[in-house]
Each structure stands twice: as C-alpha cells, then as structure tokens.
C-alpha positions, 0 to 999 in steps of 0.5 A: 532487504536488498534492492532485488527483493524490494523490486520484487516486492513492489511488483508483486505489491502492484500486481496484487493491487491490479487484480483488485483481490483485496485478500491478496493485497492484504496477505502482505501486511502483518495483523498489528500493522498501522498505516497513515493515508490522507484519503483515508480521512474521506473515507472512514473518518481517520487518518490513522487506520490500526490492525489488518481488519480495519485496513481492510474496511479502509480498502473495501471502501476504497475499492468500492468507490474507485473501481477504476484503480490502477497501479503503475510502479515508476521507481523503488527504493529500499533502507534496510526494512523500509520500502519505499513504492513510486507509482501512478496511480490510475489519475496519472497521480504520483505516490510514493508508498513507504511499507517498514516490513518485518519478518516480510510482512508490512507493519507500518506504511503511508502515502505520500502524494503530490 
C-alpha cells in the first residue's frame, strides 16, 4: 500500500464511521479480525475483540452509548500493509487507529489515545 491508497482508505473509513452505518464500517474488516481498545473493557469487558461478529457487538453498543460519535482525519501514515489514521473524535481527543490489512481487509488493529 502506498500513501495515496492509505489516504483514500482513511477518507472512506472516516465517511463510513461518520455515517454510523455499522454494516458499511464492517465491510473494511476480515471475518477473523482481532481488534484491541482500552474502551472495549468498559463496553464488553475485554480489551481484545476477536472476529467480525464480536466487533459488531462491541461497536453496536459503542455507537448506542456515543450517539454523537464523529471522526475527523488529521493525517495518515503507511508502512507496507499497515495504515495509521490520526483523527480527532467528537470530543476533540486525538486518536491513532493502527490497522493492518490482508487482501484489502483489516485483520488486526488497535486504537491509541492521547
């Protein structure tokens, strides 16, 4: 993946999240995805989410709790098969989403918060 592809991916990722359409968001993710987030502990009781079905459960509840969720991409970096999307959320907090892709789908990722 090059920087132009990563920027296109990040713009699409942002639009999908801001639509709050979880089916659209999840199209980016592989069935066997592993995702880690410190916020998952509060929402589903674990910091590691395994599989698209579990990710759907986590994010369904997350969107229910954060109905004003909104992301604004600030910058994008790329390294081989990994994209780092630096964005601000609805509270203005700076977050980095680190996503590793295989065959065009996210297979692993995590959020890093300031």
